[in-house]
C-alpha positions in Angstrom: 0.0 0.0 0.0 1.6 3.3 -1.1 2.1 6.0 1.4 0.2 9.1 0.5 2.2 12.4 0.5 0.9 15.2 2.7 0.2 18.6 1.2 1.4 20.7 4.1 0.0 23.9 2.5 -3.5 22.5 2.6 -5.4 23.6 5.6 -6.7 20.9 7.9 -10.4 20.8 7.3 -13.1 19.9 9.8 -13.7 16.8 7.7 -10.1 15.7 8.1 -10.2 16.3 11.8 -13.3 14.2 12.1 -11.8 11.4 10.1 -8.6 11.4 12.1 -10.6 11.3 15.3 -12.6 8.4 14.1 -9.5 6.6 12.9 -7.9 6.9 16.3 -11.2 6.0 18.0 -11.5 2.7 16.1 -7.8 2.0 16.2 -7.8 2.1 20.0 -10.8 -0.3 20.2 -9.0 -2.7 17.9 -5.8 -2.6 19.9 -7.7 -3.3 23.1 -9.4 -6.2 21.5 -6.2 -7.6 20.0 -4.3 -7.3 23.3 -7.2 -9.0 25.2 -7.3 -11.9 22.8 -3.5 -12.4 22.8 -2.9 -12.6 26.6 -4.4 -16.1 27.0 -2.5 -17.6 24.1 0.8 -15.7 24.1 1.8 -16.4 27.7 1.6 -20.2 27.5 3.2 -20.1 24.0 6.2 -18.1 25.2 6.6 -20.3 28.3 6.4 -23.5 26.2 8.7 -22.2 23.5 11.4 -20.5 25.5 11.7 -22.9 28.5 10.2 -26.1 26.9 7.6 -26.2 29.7 4.2 -26.8 28.3 2.4 -27.2 31.6 -0.6 -24.8 31.8 -0.4 -22.7 35.0 -3.3 -22.7 37.5 -4.2 -19.2 36.4 -3.1 -16.6 33.9 -1.8 -14.5 36.8 0.6 -17.3 37.7 2.5 -16.7 34.5 3.9 -13.7 36.4 6.4 -16.2 38.0 7.4 -17.8 34.8 9.8 -16.7 32.0 6.8 -14.9 30.5 6.3 -12.7 33.6 7.5 -9.5 32.0 5.3 -10.1 29.0 2.4 -10.5 31.3 3.1 -7.2 33.0 3.8 -5.5 29.6 0.5 -6.7 28.1 -1.5 -5.5 31.1 0.2 -2.1 30.9 -0.6 -1.8 27.2 -4.2 -2.7 27.9 -4.3 -0.1 30.7 -2.7 2.5 28.5 -5.3 2.1 25.7 -8.3 1.9 28.2 -7.2 5.1 29.9 -6.5 7.2 26.8 -9.6 5.8 25.0 -12.1 8.7 25.0 -15.2 6.6 25.2 -18.5 7.1 23.4 -19.9 9.4 26.1 -18.8 10.4 29.6 -19.9 7.2 31.3 -18.1 4.9 28.9 -15.0 7.0 29.3 -15.3 6.9 33.1 -15.7 3.1 33.3 -12.8 2.4 30.8 -10.6 4.7 32.8 -11.4 2.8 36.0 -10.8 -0.5 34.2 -7.4 0.8 33.0 -6.4 1.6 36.6 -7.5 -1.8 37.7 -5.4 -3.4 35.0 -2.3 -1.7 36.4 -3.2 -3.0 39.9 -3.5 -6.5 38.5 0.0 -6.1 37.0 1.8 -4.7 40.0 0.1 -6.6 42.8 0.8 -10.2 41.9 -1.2 -13.2 42.9 0.1 -15.7 45.5 2.7 -18.0 43.8 1.6 -21.2 45.6 0.5 -23.8 43.2 0.8 -27.6 43.0 3.0 -27.9 39.9 5.9 -25.5 40.1 8.0 -26.9 37.3 7.5 -23.8 35.0 8.2 -21.3 37.8 11.4 -19.4 37.3 11.1 -16.9 40.2 9.3 -16.8 43.5 8.6 -13.9 45.8 7.1 -13.7 49.2 4.5 -11.0 49.5 2.0 -10.2 52.3 -1.4 -11.8 51.8 -3.0 -8.4 51.2 -1.0 -8.1 47.9 -2.8 -11.2 46.5 -6.1 -9.9 47.8 -5.7 -6.6 45.9 -4.8 -8.6 42.8 -7.8 -10.8 43.0 -10.3 -8.0 43.8 -8.8 -5.8 41.0 -9.1 -8.6 38.5 -12.7 -9.3 39.4 -13.6 -5.7 39.3 -11.8 -5.3 35.9 -14.0 -8.0 34.3 -17.2 -6.8 36.0 -16.7 -3.2 34.7 -15.8 -4.3 31.2 -18.7 -6.7 31.2 -20.9 -3.7 32.0 -19.3 -1.7 29.2 -20.0 -4.5 26.7 -23.5 -5.1 27.9 -24.7 -1.6 28.4 -22.5 0.9 26.6 -21.5 -0.9 23.3 -25.1 -1.8 22.1 -26.7 1.2 20.3 -29.6 1.8 18.0 -27.8 3.9 15.4 -24.2 3.2 14.5 -24.4 4.3 10.9 -25.2 0.8 9.7 -28.4 0.7 7.6 -28.7 -3.0 8.1 -30.8 -3.2 11.2 -30.6 -7.0 11.4 -26.8 -6.8 11.4 -26.8 -4.1 14.0 -29.2 -6.1 16.2 -27.0 -9.1 15.9 -23.9 -7.1 17.0 -25.8 -5.7 19.9 -26.8 -9.2 21.0 -23.1 -10.2 20.6 -22.0 -7.4 22.8 -24.5 -8.3 25.5 -23.5 -11.9 25.3 -19.8 -11.0 25.8 -20.8 -9.0 28.9 -22.8 -11.8 30.3 -19.9 -14.3 29.7 -17.5 -12.0 31.6 -19.9 -11.7 34.5 -20.6 -15.5 34.5 -16.9 -16.3 34.7 -16.4 -14.1 37.7 -19.7 -15.3 39.2 -18.4 -18.9 39.0 -14.9 -18.2 40.2 -15.5 -15.7 43.0 -17.2 -18.1 45.5 -14.8 -21.0 44.7 -11.7 -18.8 45.2 -13.0 -17.3 48.4 -13.9 -20.7 49.8 -10.5 -22.4 50.4 -12.1 -25.8 50.4 -12.1 -25.6 46.5 -8.5 -24.8 46.3 -7.3 -28.3 45.4 -10.1 -28.8 42.9 -9.3 -25.5 41.2 -5.6 -26.3 41.0 -6.0 -29.8 39.6 -8.5 -28.9 36.9 -7.0 -25.5 36.0 -10.5 -24.0 36.2 -9.3 -20.5 37.0 -7.1 -20.4 33.9 -9.9 -21.8 31.7 -12.5 -19.3 32.9 -10.0 -16.4 32.7 -9.3 -17.3 29.1 -13.0 -17.4 28.3 -13.5 -14.0 29.9 -10.5 -12.5 28.0 -11.8 -13.9 24.7 -15.2 -12.3 25.4 -13.5 -9.0 26.3 -11.2 -9.0 23.3 -13.8 -10.1 20.8 -16.4 -7.4 21.7 -13.8 -4.6 21.5 -12.4 -5.9 18.2 -15.9 -6.2 16.7 -16.7 -2.7 18.0 -13.7 -1.4 16.2 -14.7 -3.0 12.9 -18.2 -1.7 13.4 -16.7 1.8 13.1 -15.0 0.7 9.9 -18.5 0.2 8.4 -19.8 3.4 9.9 -16.8 5.4 8.5 -17.6 4.7 4.8 -21.3 4.4 4.3 -23.2 5.7 1.3 -23.4 9.4 1.0 -25.9 11.0 3.3 -26.0 8.1 5.8 -25.0 8.4 9.4 -21.3 7.9 10.0 -20.8 7.2 13.7 -19.2 9.3 16.4 -17.9 12.7 15.3 -18.5 12.3 11.5 -21.5 13.6 9.7 -23.1 11.8 6.8 -21.7 14.2 4.2 -18.2 13.8 5.6 -18.4 10.1 5.6 -19.4 10.0 2.0 -16.1 11.6 0.9 -13.4 9.7 -1.0 -11.3 7.3 1.2 -8.2 8.8 -0.4 -8.8 12.0 1.6 -7.6 10.1 4.7 -4.1 11.4 5.4 -1.4 9.0 6.4 -0.4 8.6 10.1 0.9 12.0 11.3 4.2 12.6 13.1 2.4 13.2 16.4 0.7 9.9 16.1 4.0 8.1 15.6 5.4 10.0 18.6 2.4 8.7 20.7 3.1 5.1 19.5 6.8 5.4 20.3 6.0 6.9 23.7 3.7 3.9 24.4 6.5 1.4 23.4 9.1 3.3 25.6 6.6 3.4 28.5 6.0 -0.4 28.3 9.7 -1.1 28.1 10.4 1.2 31.1 7.6 -0.5 33.1 9.0 -3.9 32.3 12.5 -2.8 33.2 11.3 -1.3 36.5 9.3 -4.5 37.4 12.3 -6.7 36.5 14.7 -4.6 38.6 12.3 -4.6 41.5 11.9 -8.4 41.3 15.6 -8.9 41.2 16.0 -6.7 44.2 13.3 -8.6 46.1 14.9 -11.9 45.1 18.3 -10.8 46.2 17.0 -9.7 49.6 15.1 -12.9 50.1 18.2 -14.9 49.2 20.3 -12.9 51.7 17.6 -13.5 54.4 17.6 -17.2 53.7 21.4 -17.5 54.1 21.1 -15.5 57.3 18.5 -17.9 58.8 20.5 -20.9 57.8 23.7 -19.5 59.2 22.1 -19.1 62.6 21.2 -22.8 62.4 24.7 -23.8 61.4 26.2 -21.9 64.3 23.8 -23.8 66.6 24.8 -27.1 64.9 28.5 -26.4 65.5 27.8 -25.8 69.1 25.7 -28.9 69.4 27.3 -31.4 67.0 25.9 -34.5 68.7 22.4 -33.2 68.4 22.9 -32.1 64.8 23.8 -35.6 63.8 20.3 -36.7 64.7 19.2 -40.3 64.6 22.6 -41.6 63.6 24.2 -40.1 66.7 25.1 -42.4 69.6 24.1 -39.5 71.9 20.5 -39.8 70.7 20.4 -43.5 71.2 21.8 -43.2 74.7 19.7 -40.3 75.9 16.5 -40.7 74.0 14.7 -41.9 77.1 16.0 -39.5 79.7 15.8 -35.7 80.3 18.3 -35.0 77.6 15.7 -35.7 75.0 14.2 -32.3 76.0 17.3 -30.6 74.7 17.2 -32.6 71.5 13.5 -31.6 71.0 14.5 -28.0 71.5 17.3 -28.4 68.9 15.0 -30.0 66.3 12.4 -27.3 66.8 15.0 -24.7 66.1 16.2 -26.6 63.0 12.6 -26.9 61.7 12.0 -23.2 62.3 15.1 -22.1 60.4 14.3 -24.6 57.6 10.8 -23.3 57.2 11.9 -19.7 56.9 14.4 -20.7 54.3 11.8 -22.7 52.4 9.4 -19.7 52.5 12.0 -17.4 51.1 13.4 -19.8 48.5 10.5 -22.1 47.6 11.6 -22.9 44.1 15.3 -23.3 44.6 16.0 -27.0 44.1 19.4 -26.9 45.8 17.9 -25.4 48.9 15.1 -28.0 48.9 17.6 -30.8 48.6 19.7 -29.4 51.5 16.6 -29.0 53.7 15.5 -32.6 53.0 18.9 -34.0 53.9 19.1 -32.1 57.2 15.5 -32.9 58.2 16.2 -36.6 57.2 18.9 -36.8 59.8 16.1 -36.6 62.4 13.6 -38.9 60.7 13.3 -41.4 63.6 12.6 -38.7 66.1 10.1 -37.0 63.8 8.3 -40.3 63.2 8.2 -41.5 66.8 7.2 -38.3 68.5 3.7 -36.9 68.3 4.7 -33.6 66.8 2.0 -31.1 65.9 2.8 -29.8 62.4 -0.3 -27.7 62.1 1.5 -24.4 62.7 3.8 -25.1 59.8 2.7 -24.3 56.2 1.2 -27.1 54.1 4.0 -27.0 51.6 6.7 -27.3 54.2 4.9 -30.2 55.9 4.9 -31.9 52.5 8.7 -31.3 52.4 9.1 -32.8 55.9 7.1 -35.9 54.9 9.2 -36.4 51.8 12.4 -36.1 53.9 11.5 -38.5 56.6 10.1 -41.2 54.3 13.6 -41.9 52.8 
């Protein structure tokens, strides 16, 4: 397609301004739709291609902890950018899309909890307070609820410039259907996520991921169709309505009157790309900083235990120690119980800080395994330990 030259001496007419506004209007809707459709497919594809790990995560949000984590953040930032700068067809649509854009940022920067059954695709793990995950989940739910409302209430209209009433009615039905689908997905997930009794069921069946993909498909599809609807409204027969900002006489003009993308539009696009790259860089740097701090903390906890083990070598040897066999029935066993409790406390802190480090996991299993006989014989209450750490203990003492 040849690039049309610009006659800079020609004054910009109201018709040209209207067409440029309409072009930007529909372009933003299409980009929102494309981004929404791409999230559910791109993240698993990148993870499978780059790391050769084709395991579907328990939710789309869990891809934050995979090799595709920066792409996840970047896509959400792009969606947020377009939703916020999108002018909306009326003040209410503009308001709701602005709120949805802010919520998309919250979803990106307040990650979900990284705990999941299969962690083979995980490349980084971070320990956050529980409220961070709560903000993520509530923001994601509100995001789909609001966009479902936009699709159901704001997108359907009686007069879009399309003279084919049946086609317009079908599109309106499609928009409402997309809104209902988004609401239904949240309606199904919300009570199951809030009720911890369904946690294992959701993890095994990847139900969260499946419903999130369905909601994203509904979100992306309705925005994409809305953008193409404006294509039809932009070039109707002369004298017909032409959609937002364009009169019928303006719409009937020759398509060649559309000027090419202007310099300021390219600057806006470049600014978007730079902003996304900057956000990804910032998130990556922050995550590396958090990871480094957690690694330092893990070594600090384990160093405290090693110092105790040096002071109490007979106790550190555990079940293989002659000391344990000799004193297991007298008062000295109280000291041994104290030592094991300190060891388990340090081990759990290390495991919380480095849950995906295989070397740390192997070290913890070996040290815990030294005390397997004691841990099996004594009636120790493990309820105050995390479920994942109890699983690690069970694995260590079964050897």
